[in-house]
N, CA, C and O atoms as CSV, one atom per row, in Angstrom:
chain,resi,resn,atom,element,x,y,z
A,1,MET,N,N,-25.898,2.854,-13.825
A,1,MET,CA,C,-24.869,2.446,-12.911
A,1,MET,C,C,-24.623,3.530,-11.855
A,1,MET,O,O,-24.458,3.222,-10.675
A,2,PHE,N,N,-24.598,4.784,-12.275
A,2,PHE,CA,C,-24.372,5.863,-11.320
A,2,PHE,C,C,-25.505,5.931,-10.301
A,2,PHE,O,O,-25.279,6.244,-9.132
A,3,ARG,N,N,-26.718,5.638,-10.747
A,3,ARG,CA,C,-27.849,5.626,-9.823
A,3,ARG,C,C,-27.648,4.539,-8.766
A,3,ARG,O,O,-27.906,4.759,-7.583
A,4,PHE,N,N,-27.184,3.363,-9.205
A,4,PHE,CA,C,-26.917,2.273,-8.277
A,4,PHE,C,C,-25.856,2.681,-7.255
A,4,PHE,O,O,-26.020,2.451,-6.057
A,5,LEU,N,N,-24.771,3.285,-7.731
A,5,LEU,CA,C,-23.702,3.693,-6.833
A,5,LEU,C,C,-24.173,4.772,-5.855
A,5,LEU,O,O,-23.803,4.765,-4.681
A,6,LYS,N,N,-24.982,5.686,-6.350
A,6,LYS,CA,C,-25.509,6.739,-5.472
A,6,LYS,C,C,-26.396,6.127,-4.393
A,6,LYS,O,O,-26.302,6.502,-3.224
A,7,GLU,N,N,-27.250,5.194,-4.775
A,7,GLU,CA,C,-28.123,4.533,-3.811
A,7,GLU,C,C,-27.293,3.713,-2.821
A,7,GLU,O,O,-27.580,3.700,-1.624
A,8,PHE,N,N,-26.282,3.042,-3.319
A,8,PHE,CA,C,-25.433,2.221,-2.457
A,8,PHE,C,C,-24.674,3.084,-1.458
A,8,PHE,O,O,-24.511,2.703,-0.298
A,9,ALA,N,N,-24.215,4.236,-1.904
A,9,ALA,CA,C,-23.461,5.133,-1.032
A,9,ALA,C,C,-24.342,5.797,0.022
A,9,ALA,O,O,-23.833,6.318,1.015
A,10,SER,N,N,-25.635,5.783,-0.182
A,10,SER,CA,C,-26.543,6.446,0.759
A,10,SER,C,C,-26.731,5.654,2.047
A,10,SER,O,O,-27.365,6.143,2.982
A,11,GLU,N,N,-26.185,4.423,2.114
A,11,GLU,CA,C,-26.314,3.549,3.282
A,11,GLU,C,C,-27.748,3.064,3.492
A,11,GLU,O,O,-28.060,2.538,4.560
A,12,ARG,N,N,-28.616,3.224,2.511
A,12,ARG,CA,C,-29.956,2.643,2.581
A,12,ARG,C,C,-29.960,1.431,1.676
A,12,ARG,O,O,-30.518,1.472,0.580
A,13,HIS,N,N,-29.352,0.365,2.120
A,13,HIS,CA,C,-29.167,-0.806,1.283
A,13,HIS,C,C,-30.382,-1.713,1.350
A,13,HIS,O,O,-30.985,-1.900,2.407
A,14,ALA,N,N,-30.724,-2.268,0.204
A,14,ALA,CA,C,-31.809,-3.241,0.166
A,14,ALA,C,C,-31.338,-4.562,0.769
A,14,ALA,O,O,-32.134,-5.289,1.363
A,15,ASP,N,N,-30.066,-4.874,0.623
A,15,ASP,CA,C,-29.525,-6.125,1.148
A,15,ASP,C,C,-28.329,-5.803,2.040
A,15,ASP,O,O,-27.268,-5.417,1.550
A,16,GLU,N,N,-28.502,-5.961,3.330
A,16,GLU,CA,C,-27.447,-5.632,4.276
A,16,GLU,C,C,-26.238,-6.548,4.145
A,16,GLU,O,O,-25.118,-6.148,4.465
A,17,ARG,N,N,-26.454,-7.774,3.678
A,17,ARG,CA,C,-25.322,-8.683,3.500
A,17,ARG,C,C,-24.415,-8.208,2.369
A,17,ARG,O,O,-23.192,-8.297,2.475
A,18,VAL,N,N,-24.993,-7.719,1.318
A,18,VAL,CA,C,-24.204,-7.174,0.217
A,18,VAL,C,C,-23.431,-5.957,0.713
A,18,VAL,O,O,-22.255,-5.792,0.388
A,19,ALA,N,N,-24.082,-5.110,1.493
A,19,ALA,CA,C,-23.424,-3.926,2.040
A,19,ALA,C,C,-22.277,-4.320,2.955
A,19,ALA,O,O,-21.206,-3.715,2.909
A,20,MET,N,N,-22.498,-5.341,3.794
A,20,MET,CA,C,-21.451,-5.805,4.693
A,20,MET,C,C,-20.244,-6.294,3.882
A,20,MET,O,O,-19.106,-5.932,4.184
A,21,ARG,N,N,-20.486,-7.100,2.872
A,21,ARG,CA,C,-19.396,-7.613,2.028
A,21,ARG,C,C,-18.678,-6.479,1.306
A,21,ARG,O,O,-17.459,-6.515,1.140
A,22,TRP,N,N,-19.434,-5.478,0.882
A,22,TRP,CA,C,-18.857,-4.325,0.192
A,22,TRP,C,C,-17.857,-3.612,1.111
A,22,TRP,O,O,-16.736,-3.306,0.704
A,23,HIS,N,N,-18.272,-3.356,2.337
A,23,HIS,CA,C,-17.414,-2.637,3.280
A,23,HIS,C,C,-16.227,-3.496,3.722
A,23,HIS,O,O,-15.113,-2.987,3.849
A,24,ILE,N,N,-16.450,-4.771,3.952
A,24,ILE,CA,C,-15.343,-5.657,4.316
A,24,ILE,C,C,-14.356,-5.756,3.157
A,24,ILE,O,O,-13.144,-5.732,3.369
A,25,GLY,N,N,-14.867,-5.867,1.947
A,25,GLY,CA,C,-14.002,-5.922,0.770
A,25,GLY,C,C,-13.131,-4.676,0.651
A,25,GLY,O,O,-11.940,-4.771,0.355
A,26,HIS,N,N,-13.719,-3.528,0.877
A,26,HIS,CA,C,-12.944,-2.288,0.823
A,26,HIS,C,C,-11.879,-2.252,1.919
A,26,HIS,O,O,-10.747,-1.829,1.682
A,27,ALA,N,N,-12.248,-2.695,3.109
A,27,ALA,CA,C,-11.282,-2.717,4.209
A,27,ALA,C,C,-10.108,-3.632,3.866
A,27,ALA,O,O,-8.956,-3.289,4.134
A,28,VAL,N,N,-10.391,-4.783,3.282
A,28,VAL,CA,C,-9.322,-5.712,2.907
A,28,VAL,C,C,-8.431,-5.099,1.833
A,28,VAL,O,O,-7.205,-5.158,1.930
A,29,VAL,N,N,-9.042,-4.513,0.812
A,29,VAL,CA,C,-8.265,-3.904,-0.273
A,29,VAL,C,C,-7.381,-2.780,0.271
A,29,VAL,O,O,-6.198,-2.705,-0.063
A,30,TYR,N,N,-7.944,-1.915,1.100
A,30,TYR,CA,C,-7.150,-0.826,1.669
A,30,TYR,C,C,-6.035,-1.356,2.557
A,30,TYR,O,O,-4.930,-0.814,2.558
A,31,GLY,N,N,-6.321,-2.421,3.319
A,31,GLY,CA,C,-5.295,-3.028,4.151
A,31,GLY,C,C,-4.139,-3.567,3.325
A,31,GLY,O,O,-2.974,-3.380,3.676
A,32,VAL,N,N,-4.466,-4.236,2.224
A,32,VAL,CA,C,-3.423,-4.765,1.335
A,32,VAL,C,C,-2.611,-3.619,0.743
A,32,VAL,O,O,-1.384,-3.701,0.678
A,33,LEU,N,N,-3.271,-2.567,0.317
A,33,LEU,CA,C,-2.558,-1.424,-0.257
A,33,LEU,C,C,-1.638,-0.765,0.764
A,33,LEU,O,O,-0.519,-0.373,0.434
A,34,ILE,N,N,-2.104,-0.643,1.989
A,34,ILE,CA,C,-1.273,-0.050,3.040
A,34,ILE,C,C,-0.050,-0.920,3.303
A,34,ILE,O,O,1.059,-0.403,3.444
A,35,LEU,N,N,-0.242,-2.247,3.369
A,35,LEU,CA,C,0.888,-3.154,3.583
A,35,LEU,C,C,1.893,-3.074,2.440
A,35,LEU,O,O,3.102,-3.106,2.670
A,36,GLN,N,N,1.394,-2.969,1.207
A,36,GLN,CA,C,2.292,-2.830,0.068
A,36,GLN,C,C,3.055,-1.506,0.139
A,36,GLN,O,O,4.243,-1.459,-0.181
A,37,TYR,N,N,2.397,-0.461,0.544
A,37,TYR,CA,C,3.038,0.845,0.675
A,37,TYR,C,C,4.144,0.791,1.730
A,37,TYR,O,O,5.246,1.294,1.509
A,38,ILE,N,N,3.843,0.181,2.872
A,38,ILE,CA,C,4.846,0.038,3.929
A,38,ILE,C,C,5.999,-0.825,3.433
A,38,ILE,O,O,7.162,-0.515,3.689
A,39,GLY,N,N,5.684,-1.899,2.727
A,39,GLY,CA,C,6.728,-2.745,2.169
A,39,GLY,C,C,7.619,-1.983,1.202
A,39,GLY,O,O,8.835,-2.175,1.191
A,40,GLY,N,N,7.030,-1.130,0.399
A,40,GLY,CA,C,7.807,-0.302,-0.531
A,40,GLY,C,C,8.731,0.652,0.195
A,40,GLY,O,O,9.872,0.858,-0.217
A,41,ILE,N,N,8.240,1.233,1.273
A,41,ILE,CA,C,9.069,2.147,2.066
A,41,ILE,C,C,10.262,1.398,2.648
A,41,ILE,O,O,11.398,1.863,2.561
A,42,VAL,N,N,9.998,0.240,3.239
A,42,VAL,CA,C,11.073,-0.554,3.844
A,42,VAL,C,C,12.090,-0.962,2.783
A,42,VAL,O,O,13.296,-0.862,3.010
A,43,TRP,N,N,11.616,-1.417,1.634
A,43,TRP,CA,C,12.517,-1.851,0.566
A,43,TRP,C,C,13.406,-0.699,0.096
A,43,TRP,O,O,14.611,-0.877,-0.082
A,44,HIS,N,N,12.821,0.466,-0.103
A,44,HIS,CA,C,13.602,1.612,-0.577
A,44,HIS,C,C,14.607,2.087,0.475
A,44,HIS,O,O,15.717,2.489,0.126
A,45,LEU,N,N,14.239,2.045,1.740
A,45,LEU,CA,C,15.191,2.411,2.782
A,45,LEU,C,C,16.357,1.423,2.822
A,45,LEU,O,O,17.508,1.826,2.989
A,46,ALA,N,N,16.064,0.138,2.671
A,46,ALA,CA,C,17.124,-0.865,2.642
A,46,ALA,C,C,18.022,-0.672,1.422
A,46,ALA,O,O,19.242,-0.801,1.524
A,47,ALA,N,N,17.429,-0.365,0.277
A,47,ALA,CA,C,18.219,-0.127,-0.938
A,47,ALA,C,C,19.098,1.106,-0.771
A,47,ALA,O,O,20.245,1.107,-1.219
A,48,ALA,N,N,18.591,2.137,-0.146
A,48,ALA,CA,C,19.385,3.344,0.082
A,48,ALA,C,C,20.580,3.023,0.983
A,48,ALA,O,O,21.681,3.527,0.761
A,49,ASN,N,N,20.362,2.189,1.992
A,49,ASN,CA,C,21.469,1.785,2.865
A,49,ASN,C,C,22.514,0.989,2.100
A,49,ASN,O,O,23.712,1.181,2.310
A,50,ARG,N,N,22.079,0.095,1.212
A,50,ARG,CA,C,23.033,-0.677,0.406
A,50,ARG,C,C,23.851,0.250,-0.482
A,50,ARG,O,O,25.058,0.058,-0.628
A,51,HIS,N,N,23.218,1.237,-1.067
A,51,HIS,CA,C,23.936,2.185,-1.927
A,51,HIS,C,C,24.910,3.036,-1.110
A,51,HIS,O,O,26.020,3.321,-1.560
A,52,ARG,N,N,24.493,3.434,0.078
A,52,ARG,CA,C,25.383,4.212,0.937
A,52,ARG,C,C,26.612,3.387,1.316
A,52,ARG,O,O,27.736,3.889,1.286
A,53,ASP,N,N,26.392,2.116,1.674
A,53,ASP,CA,C,27.519,1.252,2.031
A,53,ASP,C,C,28.455,1.048,0.840
A,53,ASP,O,O,29.676,1.060,0.997
A,54,ALA,N,N,27.885,0.860,-0.343
A,54,ALA,CA,C,28.705,0.676,-1.543
A,54,ALA,C,C,29.503,1.945,-1.843
A,54,ALA,O,O,30.665,1.871,-2.240
A,55,ALA,N,N,28.885,3.096,-1.656
A,55,ALA,CA,C,29.581,4.365,-1.897
A,55,ALA,C,C,30.721,4.546,-0.907
A,55,ALA,O,O,31.785,5.042,-1.277
A,56,ARG,N,N,30.515,4.150,0.350
A,56,ARG,CA,C,31.582,4.259,1.348
A,56,ARG,C,C,32.762,3.365,0.981
A,56,ARG,O,O,33.918,3.770,1.108
A,57,LYS,N,N,32.466,2.140,0.521
A,57,LYS,CA,C,33.532,1.228,0.114
A,57,LYS,C,C,34.294,1.811,-1.069
A,57,LYS,O,O,35.520,1.719,-1.139
A,58,HIS,N,N,33.560,2.408,-1.989
A,58,HIS,CA,C,34.181,2.992,-3.185
A,58,HIS,C,C,35.067,4.174,-2.818
A,58,HIS,O,O,36.138,4.352,-3.397
A,59,ASP,N,N,34.625,4.986,-1.855
A,59,ASP,CA,C,35.387,6.159,-1.442
A,59,ASP,C,C,36.640,5.815,-0.637
A,59,ASP,O,O,37.588,6.598,-0.590
A,60,HIS,N,N,36.638,4.654,-0.014
A,60,HIS,CA,C,37.760,4.273,0.852
A,60,HIS,C,C,38.699,3.280,0.196
A,60,HIS,O,O,39.323,2.472,0.883
A,61,VAL,N,N,38.806,3.328,-1.091
A,61,VAL,CA,C,39.739,2.457,-1.787
A,61,VAL,C,C,41.155,2.977,-1.531
A,61,VAL,O,O,41.461,4.146,-1.766
A,62,GLU,N,N,42.001,2.079,-1.046
A,62,GLU,CA,C,43.383,2.492,-0.748
A,62,GLU,C,C,44.206,2.501,-2.011
A,62,GLU,O,O,44.172,1.553,-2.794
A,63,ILE,N,N,44.943,3.574,-2.207
A,63,ILE,CA,C,45.818,3.698,-3.380
A,63,ILE,C,C,47.217,3.261,-2.940
A,63,ILE,O,O,47.770,3.832,-2.000
A,64,PRO,N,N,47.799,2.253,-3.608
A,64,PRO,CA,C,49.133,1.770,-3.203
A,64,PRO,C,C,50.221,2.783,-3.471
A,64,PRO,O,O,51.390,2.524,-3.186
């Protein structure tokens, strides 16, 4: 298996269509991972804002 991977990584592919699919597949996977990472960042920033707003409400409770 390592021999296959080494040969595949050398860019001397016996089948260019397989190589094309390999590279496109990697691009798609990396794109999905990047989108998930960005989504995680956005979600955490929104959650931090919700916590900040809740903390402000808690701190500004009026005592009768």
